[in-house]
C-alpha positions in Angstrom: 29.5 59.7 11.7 28.8 63.2 10.4 30.0 64.9 7.4 32.6 67.2 9.5 33.9 64.2 11.2 34.6 62.4 7.9 36.0 65.8 6.9 38.4 65.6 10.0 39.6 62.3 9.4 40.5 63.7 5.7 42.6 66.4 6.7 44.8 63.8 8.0 45.9 61.9 5.1 49.5 61.9 5.5 49.8 61.5 8.4 47.5 58.5 11.2 44.7 57.6 8.2 44.9 54.8 6.3 44.4 55.1 2.3 41.2 52.9 3.1 40.3 55.3 5.7 40.5 58.0 2.9 38.3 56.0 0.6 35.7 55.1 2.8 34.7 58.4 4.1 35.2 60.4 0.6 33.4 57.8 -0.9 30.8 58.3 2.7 30.7 62.4 1.7 29.8 61.8 -1.8 27.7 59.6 -1.6 24.7 62.6 -1.1 21.7 63.3 -3.4 23.0 66.8 -3.5 26.7 67.6 -4.1 27.0 71.3 -4.0 26.4 72.0 -0.6 29.9 70.1 0.2 32.1 72.6 -1.6 32.8 74.3 1.7 33.4 71.0 2.7 35.7 69.5 0.2 37.6 73.2 0.5 39.3 71.6 3.5 40.4 68.4 2.2 43.9 67.8 0.7 44.6 67.3 -3.1 46.6 63.2 -2.2 43.4 62.6 -0.2 41.8 62.8 -4.2 44.4 61.5 -6.0 44.4 58.6 -2.8 40.7 58.1 -4.2 41.5 58.1 -7.6 43.3 55.4 -7.1 41.5 53.3 -5.0 38.2 54.1 -6.5 38.8 54.6 -10.3 36.4 52.2 -12.0 33.6 53.6 -9.6 32.0 56.2 -12.1 28.7 57.7 -10.2 31.1 58.4 -7.2 33.8 60.1 -9.3 30.8 62.3 -11.3 29.8 63.3 -7.9 33.5 64.8 -6.7 34.2 66.2 -10.6 30.9 68.4 -9.9 32.0 68.5 -6.1 35.4 70.4 -6.6 33.7 72.4 -9.3 31.3 73.4 -6.6 34.6 74.4 -4.5 35.6 76.7 -7.6 38.2 73.8 -8.4 36.9 73.5 -12.5 40.8 72.8 -13.5 40.3 70.1 -11.1 37.9 68.7 -11.4 38.2 68.1 -15.0 41.9 66.8 -14.3 39.8 64.1 -12.9 37.1 63.1 -14.9 40.5 63.1 -17.7 42.4 60.6 -15.0 38.9 58.1 -15.2 38.6 58.5 -18.7 42.4 57.6 -19.5 41.4 54.7 -17.0 38.7 53.5 -18.8 39.8 53.4 -21.9 43.4 51.9 -20.4 42.0 49.4 -18.3 38.6 48.1 -19.4 38.4 49.7 -23.2 35.4 51.9 -22.3 34.1 55.6 -22.6 32.7 57.0 -19.5 29.5 56.4 -19.2 26.7 59.2 -19.3 27.4 60.4 -15.5 30.3 61.3 -16.1 30.0 63.2 -19.1 27.3 65.0 -18.0 29.2 66.1 -15.2 32.5 66.9 -17.5 29.7 69.0 -19.8 28.5 70.7 -16.3 31.8 71.5 -15.4 32.8 73.3 -18.7 29.2 75.1 -19.2 29.9 76.6 -15.4 33.4 77.7 -16.5 32.2 78.8 -19.4 28.8 81.4 -18.1 29.8 81.8 -14.0 33.0 80.2 -13.4 32.6 81.9 -9.7 29.1 79.7 -9.7 28.5 78.8 -6.1 26.4 75.5 -7.2 26.5 72.5 -9.5 24.1 71.2 -11.3 23.0 67.6 -10.2 23.6 64.4 -12.1 20.7 63.5 -14.1 20.8 59.5 -13.0 17.9 57.2 -14.2 16.0 55.7 -11.2 15.1 52.8 -12.2 11.8 50.9 -11.0 11.1 47.6 -11.9 9.8 45.9 -9.6 6.9 43.5 -10.8 3.9 44.3 -8.8 3.1 43.2 -5.3 0.0 40.5 -4.8 -2.7 42.3 -4.2 -4.6 39.4 -2.0 -1.2 38.4 -0.3 -2.2 37.3 3.2 -0.2 35.9 6.3 3.5 35.7 6.9 3.4 37.9 9.0 6.4 36.5 11.4 8.5 36.0 7.7 7.8 39.9 7.4 9.0 40.5 10.6 11.9 38.9 10.3 12.4 40.3 7.4 12.4 43.8 8.4 14.5 43.1 11.3 17.5 42.2 9.1 17.2 46.0 7.7 17.4 46.7 11.1 20.6 45.0 12.5 22.7 45.4 8.9 26.3 46.5 10.6 27.2 48.3 7.1 30.1 45.7 6.6 28.4 45.0 3.3 25.5 44.7 1.2 22.3 43.2 3.0 21.6 40.1 1.3 18.0 38.1 2.0 17.8 34.7 0.8 14.1 33.9 0.9 14.1 29.3 0.3 11.2 26.8 0.4 9.5 24.3 -2.4 7.8 25.0 -4.9 4.8 26.5 -4.8 5.0 27.6 -1.1 5.3 31.8 -1.7 9.1 32.6 -2.2 8.7 35.5 -4.9 5.0 36.7 -3.2 6.4 37.2 0.0 9.7 38.9 -0.9 8.1 41.5 -3.4 5.1 42.0 -0.4 8.6 42.8 1.3 10.4 44.8 -1.5 7.5 47.2 -2.2 7.0 47.7 1.5 11.0 49.5 2.0 11.3 50.5 -2.3 11.4 54.1 -0.9 14.2 53.3 1.5 16.2 52.9 -1.5 16.0 56.1 -3.8 18.4 55.1 -6.3 15.5 52.4 -7.5 14.9 48.6 -8.0 16.8 46.3 -10.3 15.0 43.2 -11.1 15.1 39.5 -12.8 14.1 36.2 -12.6 17.0 34.1 -13.4 15.0 31.1 -14.0 17.0 28.6 -12.4 13.3 26.6 -12.3 11.2 27.7 -15.1 9.7 26.2 -18.3 12.8 27.9 -19.9 14.6 25.1 -21.0 17.7 26.7 -19.9 18.4 28.8 -16.6 19.4 32.6 -17.7 23.3 33.1 -17.2 24.9 35.8 -15.5 26.5 37.5 -18.1 22.8 37.9 -19.4 21.2 39.3 -16.2 24.2 42.0 -15.5 23.8 43.1 -19.6 20.3 43.7 -18.5 20.9 45.4 -15.5 23.4 47.4 -16.8 21.2 48.6 -19.7 18.8 49.4 -16.5 21.2 51.5 -15.1 22.0 53.5 -18.5 24.8 51.8 -20.2 25.1 52.1 -23.6 24.5 48.3 -24.8 28.0 49.1 -26.8 30.2 49.8 -24.0 29.1 46.5 -22.2 31.7 44.4 -21.6 31.0 40.2 -22.9 33.5 38.8 -20.5 31.5 37.9 -17.1 34.3 39.0 -14.9 34.1 42.4 -16.4 30.8 42.9 -16.7 30.2 42.0 -12.9 32.9 44.4 -12.3 31.3 47.0 -14.1 28.4 46.4 -12.7 29.5 47.2 -9.1 31.1 50.1 -10.7 28.0 51.3 -11.5 26.2 51.3 -8.7 29.0 52.0 -6.1 27.6 54.7 -3.5 24.2 54.2 -5.0 20.8 52.8 -2.2 19.7 50.1 -4.5 17.3 47.3 -4.5 18.1 44.1 -6.1 15.5 41.4 -6.7 17.2 38.2 -7.6 14.4 35.9 -8.5 14.3 32.0 -9.1 18.3 31.4 -8.7 19.2 27.9 -8.6 21.8 28.0 -6.4 24.6 30.4 -4.8 26.9 30.2 -8.1 23.7 31.6 -10.0 23.9 34.8 -8.1 27.6 35.5 -7.0 27.9 37.4 -9.8 25.3 39.7 -9.6 26.4 41.2 -5.8 26.9 44.7 -5.8 29.8 45.7 -3.5 28.8 48.5 -1.5 26.7 48.7 1.6 23.8 51.0 0.4 22.6 48.2 -1.2 19.8 45.3 -0.6 20.1 41.7 -2.1 16.5 39.5 -1.7 17.2 36.2 -3.5 14.5 33.5 -3.9 15.4 29.8 -4.4 13.7 26.3 -4.0 17.9 25.3 -3.3 18.9 26.4 0.4 21.7 28.5 -0.7 23.9 27.6 2.1 27.3 28.2 -0.3 25.7 32.3 0.0 25.1 32.1 3.3 29.0 30.7 3.9 30.7 32.9 1.7 28.7 36.2 1.3 27.2 36.9 4.8 24.0 36.2 3.2 20.5 35.2 6.0 18.5 32.9 5.6 14.7 33.1 5.6 12.5 29.6 5.1 9.2 29.5 4.2 7.0 26.3 4.9 3.4 25.6 3.9 0.7 27.8 5.7 -0.9 26.4 8.9 -4.4 26.3 8.5 -5.5 29.9 10.0 -3.1 31.5 7.4 -4.6 28.8 4.8 -8.0 29.8 5.9 -7.2 34.1 5.9 -5.8 33.4 2.0 -9.1 31.8 1.0 -10.6 34.0 2.7 -9.3 37.0 0.8 -10.0 35.9 -2.8 -13.8 34.0 -2.0 -15.0 36.1 0.9 -18.3 35.0 1.9 -18.4 32.3 0.7 -16.3 30.5 3.4 -18.5 31.5 6.0 -21.7 29.9 4.3 -20.0 26.5 3.8 -17.2 25.9 6.8 -16.6 22.2 6.5 -15.9 22.2 2.9 -13.3 25.2 3.4 -11.7 22.7 6.0 -11.6 20.1 3.4 -10.3 22.0 0.7 -7.4 23.3 3.0 -6.4 19.6 3.9 -6.1 18.8 0.9 -4.3 21.1 -0.2 -2.1 20.1 2.4 -1.0 24.5 3.3 0.5 25.0 -0.5 0.2 28.3 -1.4 0.2 27.4 -5.2 -2.5 24.2 -4.2 -4.7 27.5 -2.1 -4.5 29.8 -5.2 -5.5 27.5 -7.6 -9.1 26.5 -5.6 -9.8 29.9 -5.0 -8.5 30.9 -8.6 -11.6 27.5 -9.3 -13.7 28.4 -7.1 -13.6 32.0 -7.9 -14.8 31.2 -11.6 -17.5 29.2 -11.0 -19.1 31.1 -8.3 -23.0 29.4 -8.3 -20.9 26.4 -8.1 -21.0 25.4 -4.2 -17.5 24.9 -2.5 -18.9 21.4 -1.0 -18.4 20.4 -4.8 -14.6 21.2 -5.0 -13.7 19.3 -2.1 -15.5 16.5 -3.1 -14.1 16.7 -6.6 -10.3 17.1 -4.5 -11.3 13.7 -2.4 -12.1 12.1 -5.3 -8.9 12.5 -6.7 -7.2 10.0 -3.7 -4.4 12.7 -3.4 -3.4 13.0 -6.7 -2.8 16.6 -9.0 -5.3 16.3 -11.3 -7.7 18.7 -9.5 -4.6 21.6 -9.1 -4.0 21.5 -13.0 -3.9 24.5 -14.4 -4.5 26.1 -18.1 -0.8 27.7 -17.5 2.7 26.2 -17.3 2.9 28.9 -14.0 -0.5 27.4 -12.2 -0.1 24.0 -13.0 1.0 22.2 -10.0 2.9 19.1 -11.7 4.5 21.5 -13.7 6.1 23.7 -11.0 7.1 20.7 -9.7 9.0 19.4 -12.3 11.1 22.8 -12.7 12.5 22.1 -9.4 13.7 18.3 -10.8 14.5 19.8 -13.9 17.2 21.4 -11.5 19.1 18.5 -9.5 21.4 15.7 -10.3 19.7 12.8 -12.8 20.7 10.4 -9.7 19.0 12.8 -7.3 16.1 12.6 -9.4 15.7 8.9 -9.8 15.6 8.9 -6.2 12.7 11.3 -5.9 11.1 9.1 -8.4 12.2 6.1 -6.1 10.7 7.7 -2.7 6.8 7.6 -4.7 7.2 4.0 -4.3 7.7 4.6 -0.3 4.2 3.9 1.0 4.9 5.5 4.5 5.1 9.0 6.1 8.8 9.2 6.5 11.6 7.6 5.0 14.9 7.1 7.1 18.2 6.8 4.9 18.7 3.1 5.1 15.3 2.8 3.8 16.2 5.0 0.6 19.1 3.3 -0.5 17.8 0.2 -0.2 14.6 1.7 -2.9 17.6 3.0 -4.8 19.5 0.3 -4.9 22.3 2.0 -3.4 25.2 2.3 -0.5 23.6 4.3 2.6 26.4 7.2 1.9 25.6 7.5 -1.5 21.7 7.6 -0.8 22.5 10.3 2.0 24.3 12.3 -0.2 21.2 12.2 -2.8 18.9 13.1 0.0 20.9 16.1 1.3 20.7 16.9 -2.7 17.1 16.8 -2.5 16.7 18.8 0.4 18.9 21.7 -0.6 16.5 21.6 -3.5 13.6 21.5 -1.3 12.0 18.4 -3.1 12.2 16.7 0.7 12.6 18.1 4.6 14.7 16.5 6.5 12.8 16.1 9.8 15.7 14.6 12.1 19.1 13.2 11.6 18.9 11.1 8.0 15.0 11.0 8.5 13.3 12.7 5.5 9.4 13.6 4.6 7.9 14.8 1.0 5.0 17.4 1.2 1.7 15.8 0.4 1.5 16.8 -2.8 5.5 16.3 -3.7 4.6 12.9 -2.9 1.5 12.7 -5.0 3.4 13.9 -8.0 6.3 11.3 -7.1 4.3 8.1 -6.8 3.0 9.7 -10.4 6.2 9.5 -11.6 7.1 6.5 -10.0 4.3 4.3 -11.5 6.7 4.5 -15.0 9.6 2.8 -13.6 10.3 0.2 -15.1 12.2 -1.5 -12.3 10.0 -0.7 -9.7 8.9 -4.0 -8.7 12.6 -4.7 -7.6 12.8 -1.5 -5.8 9.3 -2.3 -4.0 11.1 -5.8 -3.2 14.6 -4.1 -1.7 12.3 -1.7 0.3 9.9 -4.7 2.1 12.8 -6.8 2.3 15.1 -3.6 4.2 11.6 -3.3 7.0 11.3 -7.5 7.4 14.6 -8.0 7.7 15.5 -5.3 10.1 12.1 -5.9 11.8 12.9 -9.3 12.6 16.1 -9.0 14.1 14.5 -6.5 16.3 11.8 -8.5 17.6 14.9 -11.0 18.4 16.3 -8.6 20.2 12.5 -8.1 22.3 11.8 -11.7 22.2 14.4 -14.3 21.8 12.2 -16.8 23.7 9.8 -16.8 20.3 11.0 -19.5 18.3 12.4 -17.8 14.6 10.9 -18.1 11.5 12.6 -18.4 8.4 14.3 -15.8 5.9 15.2 -15.9 2.8 18.4 -13.6 2.1 17.5 -10.0 1.5 17.0 -9.1 -1.9 20.6 -7.8 -3.6 21.5 -3.9 -2.5 18.7 -4.3 0.3 20.1 -2.4 3.4 19.2 -3.8 6.5 19.6 -2.1 9.7 21.7 -3.9 12.8 19.5 -4.1 15.9 21.6 -5.8 18.6 19.8 -4.7 22.0 16.4 -4.6 23.3 16.9 -0.4 23.6 17.8 -0.1 19.8 15.4 -2.3 18.8 12.7 -0.6 20.5 14.1 3.3 19.3 13.8 1.6 15.7 10.5 0.1 15.8 9.1 3.4 17.8 10.4 5.1 14.5 9.3 3.5 11.8 5.7 2.3 13.9 3.9 3.6 10.8 6.0 2.9 7.8 6.0 -0.5 9.0 2.3 -0.6 9.0 2.3 0.9 5.9 4.5 -2.0 3.9 2.2 -4.7 5.2 -0.7 -2.8 4.0 1.4 -2.7 0.7 2.9 -6.1 0.6 -0.9 -6.9 0.8 -2.0 -4.9 -2.2 0.8 -5.8 -4.6 0.0 -9.8 -3.8 3.4 -10.0 -1.9 2.0 -12.8 0.9 5.3 -13.9 2.0 6.7 -10.4 2.9 3.3 -9.4 4.5 3.1 -12.6 6.7 7.0 -12.5 8.1 6.3 -9.0 8.3 3.4 -9.1 10.7 5.1 -11.7 12.8 8.1 -9.3 13.0 6.3 -7.3 14.9 3.8 -9.0 16.9 6.1 -8.7 19.4 6.4 -4.8 19.9 3.2 -4.4 18.7 2.1 -6.9 21.6 4.3 -4.9 24.8 2.6 -2.3 23.5 -1.1 -3.0 24.0 -2.8 -2.4 20.6 -4.8 -5.4 20.5 -7.1 -3.9 17.9 -4.5 -2.8 15.4 -2.7 -6.7 16.0 -5.6 -8.6 15.5 -6.5 -7.0 12.1 -2.7 -7.6 11.3 -2.7 -11.4 12.4 -6.1 -11.9 10.5 -4.7 -10.6 7.4 -2.0 -12.9 7.9 -3.6 -16.0 8.9 -5.2 -15.8 5.5 -1.9 -15.0 3.7 -0.3 -17.9 5.1 -3.3 -20.6 4.5 -2.4 -19.3 0.7 1.3 -19.9 0.5 2.6 -22.5 3.8 2.3 -25.4 4.6 1.0 -26.9 7.9 3.5 -26.1 10.7 3.1 -22.5 9.2 -0.6 -22.5 8.8 -0.3 -24.4 13.2 1.8 -21.5 14.5 -0.4 -19.2 12.5 -3.5 -20.3 14.2 -1.8 -19.4 17.7 -0.9 -16.1 16.7 -4.8 -15.4 15.8 -5.7 -16.9 18.8 -3.6 -14.2 20.8 -4.6 -11.6 19.3 -8.4 -12.6 19.3 -7.5 -13.3 22.9 -6.5 -10.1 23.6 -9.8 -8.7 22.1 -11.7 -10.6 24.2 -12.6 -12.9 21.5 -12.5 -16.0 23.0 -15.0 -18.5 21.4 -13.1 -17.9 18.2 -9.7 -17.5 20.1 -10.7 -21.8 21.5 -11.2 -22.7 17.5 -7.9 -21.4 16.7 -5.9 -23.0 19.3 -7.8 -26.1 18.9 -6.7 -25.8 15.3 -3.3 -25.5 16.0 -3.7 -28.1 18.3 -4.8 -31.1 15.8 -2.1 -29.7 13.1 1.1 -29.6 15.8 0.0 -32.6 16.9 -0.3 -34.6 13.5 3.5 -32.9 12.9 4.7 -34.5 16.5 5.8 -31.1 17.3 6.1 -30.5 21.0 7.6 -27.4 20.5 4.8 -26.3 19.2 2.5 -27.6 21.4 4.0 -25.9 24.2 3.4 -23.0 23.0 -0.1 -23.8 22.2 -0.8 -25.1 25.5 0.9 -21.8 27.4 -1.4 -19.3 25.1 -4.6 -21.7 26.3 -3.7 -20.9 29.8 -3.4 -17.2 29.5 -6.9 -17.1 27.5 -8.1 -19.4 30.8 -6.6 -17.0 33.2 -8.4 -13.9 31.5 -11.5 -15.8 31.1 -11.4 -16.5 35.3 -10.5 -20.1 35.2 -7.4 -20.7 37.4 -7.7 -24.3 37.5 -7.7 -25.0 33.7 -5.2 -22.1 33.1 -2.9 -24.7 35.7 -3.7 -27.7 33.6 -3.0 -26.2 30.6 0.4 -25.0 31.8 1.9 -27.8 33.4 1.2 -29.5 30.0 3.2 -26.5 28.4 6.2 -27.1 30.9 6.1 -31.2 30.2 6.3 -29.9 26.2 8.9 -27.8 27.3 11.1 -30.0 29.3 10.7 -32.3 26.1 12.3 -30.2 24.2 15.7 -28.9 26.5 14.8 -25.3 25.2 14.9 -24.1 29.1 14.6 -20.2 28.6 11.1 -21.3 27.3 10.9 -23.4 30.3 11.8 -20.9 32.4 8.8 -19.1 31.3 6.3 -22.2 31.6 7.1 -22.5 34.9 6.2 -18.9 35.4 3.1 -19.4 33.9 2.5 -22.0 36.9 3.1 -19.6 38.9 1.0 -17.3 38.3 -2.4 -19.8 37.7 -1.5 -21.5 41.4 -1.5 -17.4 42.8 -4.9 -16.9 41.0 -5.7 -20.8 43.0 -4.4 -19.3 46.3 -1.5 -21.7 46.4 1.0 -19.1 47.5 3.8 -21.2 48.8 4.0 -23.6 45.6 3.4 -20.6 43.6 6.4 -19.1 44.9 8.4 -21.9 44.4 7.4 -22.3 41.1 8.6 -18.5 40.2 12.0 -19.0 42.1 12.5 -22.0 40.0 11.3 -20.3 37.1 14.4 -17.0 37.8 16.8 -19.9 38.5 16.5 -21.9 34.8 16.1 -18.7 33.2 19.5 -17.3 34.8 20.8 -20.2 34.2 21.0 -19.8 30.0 21.7 -15.6 30.0 20.6 -12.6 30.1 17.0 -11.5 29.0 16.2 -8.4 30.7 12.5 -8.9 29.2 12.1 -12.8 30.5 13.7 -11.4 33.9 11.2 -8.9 34.4 8.2 -10.8 34.0 9.4 -13.7 36.3 10.4 -11.2 38.9 7.5 -10.1 38.7 5.6 -13.4 39.7 8.2 -14.3 42.7 6.7 -10.6 44.0 3.4 -11.6 43.6 3.8 -14.6 45.8 5.9 -12.9 48.1 2.8 -10.5 48.6 0.4 -13.1 49.1 2.2 -14.7 51.8 2.4 -11.1 53.7 6.2 -10.8 52.3 5.4 -7.4 51.7 9.3 -5.7 52.0 10.5 -8.3 49.9 7.3 -7.9 47.2 8.6 -4.4 47.0 12.0 -5.1 46.3 11.1 -7.5 43.5 8.5 -5.5 42.0 11.6 -2.8 41.9 13.5 -4.8 40.0 11.0 -6.1 37.6 9.2 -2.3 37.1 12.8 -1.4 36.6 13.5 -3.7 33.9 10.3 -2.7 32.3 10.9 0.6 31.8 14.3 0.2 30.5 12.5 -2.1 27.4 9.8 0.7 27.3 7.4 -2.5 28.1 4.1 -0.6 28.8 2.0 -3.1 29.0 3.6 -4.9 31.8 4.7 -2.2 33.9 1.4 -0.8 34.5 0.3 -3.1 36.2 3.6 -3.8 38.2 4.0 -0.1 39.5 0.5 -1.0 40.8 1.4 -3.8 42.6 4.6 -2.0 44.1 2.4 0.8 45.3 0.1 -2.1 46.2 3.7 -3.6 48.1 5.1 -0.3 49.6 1.1 0.9 51.0 1.0 -2.7 53.1 4.8 -2.2 54.0 3.7 1.2 55.8 5.8 3.8 52.9 2.6 5.5 51.7 4.8 8.0 50.4 6.2 5.3 48.2 3.0 3.7 47.4 2.0 7.2 45.9 5.0 7.8 43.9 4.1 4.2 41.9 0.4 4.4 42.1 1.0 7.9 40.4 4.0 7.2 37.5 1.5 3.6 37.2 -1.5 5.8 36.6 0.7 7.7 33.7 1.6 4.4 31.8 -2.1 3.2 32.1 -3.3 6.5 30.5 -0.5 6.1 28.1 -1.9 3.0 27.2 -5.5 4.5 26.8 -7.0 2.6 29.5 -8.3 5.7 31.6 -10.1 3.6 34.0 -7.2 2.0 35.4 -5.2 5.1 35.4 -8.5 6.8 37.6 -8.6 4.1 40.1 -4.8 4.6 40.8 -5.6 7.9 41.4 -7.9 7.0 43.9 -5.4 5.3 45.6 -3.0 7.9 45.5 -5.3 10.3 46.8 -6.8 8.3 50.1 -3.0 7.2 51.2 -2.5 8.9 54.2 0.8 10.6 54.8 3.7 8.0 56.0 4.8 9.3 59.7 
């Protein structure tokens, strides 16, 4: 609104304008650097407008001082002195204060004008202080272009309803203050009344954070309020601060805040101000109640990290590009770590960067290479300031997370580490996330920055109950994985598990979909826990974990990983297990060896298993051994030998009464007969397998394998429509369970059957889908073969 418009509205006071509107318009009119030019305009405004403002804005000394001078400039000296006297009395009666320097200067100017030139047309300017407290911006600042654009956008979108509050948040060492100062210096000229800065020490080496009262005292002193006039109570001090900044265009920089409550008393009440807050916490309270806008900072990407090093090390980067890549990788994108590395390298210009990279590599993820001579440049020290800001329980959980060997932590795993229930663990994880000590990547999933993880690991080394916490963690993964395996492969003979350690949380996995989803999420954590169990000599946990992930990894087509795990597991079993367990371990290792096409080694382990099971009179174990032998013989192209092995398996399984296992064995004999060209007998075996299996109860995975066998037999009997129908049923079940290893060939056979039946379009669709699954398994040759089939199939006419 223009000045003329504001004057026009003020002339309506007593008519339709509210007191709030009067105060708003008069304040806006007076908040100008030169008040004398408004003399003629103020002459048009009725006295009642000034009286309204006197009541509503009685503590706003800077604006009241301008009103005094403006009234004097319009020839109303007596009225100006009356305003001064009213404000003086109000301050004395209600706050116990004397007028500040601006009001006193205004009164003196009016008195001097009255004595020297009563009709003067102009009034002197208020000699107000212009604080400039911003620390210097970092000269070597790099990157953060998107973040700076977002910050500038906050000012462009300001609606004038209140001060603009920009909350820059992120973990320790990520560059919050650096970015904030860079932006503040870029826009300082938009705030002609100055800049106020305070380090609130929310996270610092100081034993105590700065109290809001102390920060307000510093601000008021910077605004030339005498110390004797600064009240002691927080509320009164905050009110005086808002009074002093009212109507001014000020930039306030509140650095290193602990939380929203730490800064709330420091916020101005005027829309002309900008407040920049930096904090390691999320400041959600400031967003909710004070309309703050959050600018979250993350670590630098590789390009920005390289730019940061280049600004400090120059041409040395181009001379050693490989070493630079290593340095960036070890720093994990954390600006503080990069700055320490750059400073150390700059101090030793003759030393090759490759040597610095080698030092970091020798540290093996530790923080020794990032130790500085000063607290502010020592990564451990800087991190410790964040940990001091959270509760003791949250700090303990952070330390316990250092015992977790995997890349990501779920809520249940964290609860097990801490020996808490999930609800309590979730609350502590939320506290750590708010402090940017952990990052939530999804619902109930948390990660630690690489350097924070290294630091947590160092802290965890001093935990007295570390062994118990590790046992709970391993039990969480073991019992949950075992439940998942029972859902994926119910036909497997179960293993004995001791009850989990007290205060362990295990996740219930009731069906195939839930099991697959959990295994997908936890795959890397499970492999890391297997390594951990091996490293600490927990052989019992180690082999049981390998057993529990076997079905999942086999279905996902990971033969090399599975073989490595089975070899370690077998060694552990031979150390701690009796003959039944060792025999089963021989079978597991033989299966993995066969998948790796190491058939001679696999036969040796199968023979060892057969000897042990025979001595134990364990027909269930013998049935499994013969089944594994038959599968390997099929891989070797020995279908007749395989049939004999499968038939022996059928006899053992009939003797045990395990009908689900019997169905699997009958299906296997059908497959061997197919390889021998006896398709009629094969179909009979497969149909019997399907009937026996369905008499036991639902099991999608086994159903899918048997349906595939029935379809394959139909294919070779020339019944392509029937074959396609069975393949389609099998593929639907396999896809639902994400069983890629069997889904890919089933889709290939479905395409073959559709093509043989004359439906080329359906054939191409099945082959294309099968090629995609083969590629997900890493089998590019098989995928290319299906692509070629699809390209050669003529459209169905």
